[in-house]
C-alpha positions in Angstrom: 140.9 46.3 122.1 142.8 49.4 122.3 141.6 52.7 121.1 144.5 52.8 118.5 143.1 49.7 116.9 139.5 51.0 117.0 140.6 54.1 115.4 141.3 52.3 112.2 137.7 50.8 112.4 134.9 52.3 110.2 132.0 53.9 111.9 129.7 51.0 110.8 132.3 48.5 112.4 132.0 50.4 115.7 128.3 50.1 115.9 128.4 46.7 118.0 130.7 48.3 120.4 128.7 51.4 120.7 125.6 49.2 121.3 127.6 47.5 124.2 128.5 51.0 125.5 132.1 50.3 125.2 133.7 53.4 126.7 136.7 53.6 124.1 134.1 53.3 121.1 132.1 56.1 122.8 135.1 58.2 123.1 136.2 57.6 119.5 132.7 58.4 118.1 132.6 61.8 120.1 136.2 62.6 118.8 135.1 61.9 115.2 131.8 63.7 115.4 131.5 66.1 118.2 132.9 69.2 116.4 130.8 68.7 113.3 127.7 67.9 115.3 128.0 71.1 117.3 128.5 73.3 114.2 125.5 71.8 112.1 123.4 72.0 115.4 124.5 75.7 115.8 123.7 76.4 112.0 120.2 74.8 112.6 119.3 76.5 115.9 121.2 79.8 115.8 122.0 79.4 119.5 125.1 78.1 121.1 123.5 76.8 124.3 120.8 75.0 122.3 123.3 73.6 119.9 125.3 72.2 122.7 122.1 70.4 124.0 121.1 69.1 120.6 124.7 67.7 119.9 124.5 66.0 123.5 121.1 64.6 122.9 122.0 63.4 119.4 125.0 61.3 120.8 122.7 59.9 123.6 120.0 59.0 120.9 122.5 57.4 118.7 123.9 55.3 121.7 120.3 54.1 122.6 119.5 53.3 119.0 122.9 51.5 118.1 121.7 48.1 118.9 119.0 48.6 116.2 121.2 50.1 113.6 120.6 48.8 110.1 124.3 47.9 109.1 123.4 47.8 105.6 123.1 51.6 105.9 125.9 54.2 106.3 126.3 55.6 109.7 127.3 59.2 109.0 124.0 60.2 107.1 122.0 58.3 109.8 123.9 60.2 112.6 123.1 63.7 111.0 119.4 62.7 110.4 119.2 62.0 114.0 120.9 65.4 114.7 118.5 67.3 112.4 115.5 65.6 114.1 116.7 66.4 117.5 117.3 69.9 116.6 113.8 70.4 115.1 112.4 68.8 118.4 114.5 71.2 120.6 113.4 74.2 118.2 109.7 73.3 118.5 109.9 72.8 122.3 111.6 76.2 122.7 108.9 77.8 120.5 106.3 76.1 122.6 107.8 77.3 125.8 108.1 80.8 124.5 104.4 80.8 123.5 103.2 79.7 126.9 105.4 82.2 128.7 103.9 85.0 126.4 100.3 83.7 127.2 101.2 83.7 130.9 102.4 87.2 130.7 99.4 88.5 128.9 97.1 86.7 131.3 99.3 88.5 134.2 98.8 91.9 132.5 95.1 91.4 132.1 94.8 90.3 135.8 96.7 93.3 136.9 94.7 95.8 134.9 91.3 94.2 136.0 92.4 94.3 139.7 93.0 98.1 139.4 
């Protein structure tokens, strides 16, 4: 099936093709959702690089989960719930890394002072 015919399909109709990793379906999904996904991720994270990571990870998560998608649900709300969850996970991970870095810096400072 060509991308022109697929473009007329609803998101829910694309799910089986996404589950099969159909390249045209993946391209179509990216075209439909990338801009909005990035903007929402940027609003949630406040960081352009992190927002891009969140958007990319969201698409990967959606592709991995497509075969188990409940077709009685609507795709769009599910997609953005996956994105919100991914953003929260990324933010938490960033906060944990910063906390560890601060702890290491304090230990290094303490070590330097005690060596004097």
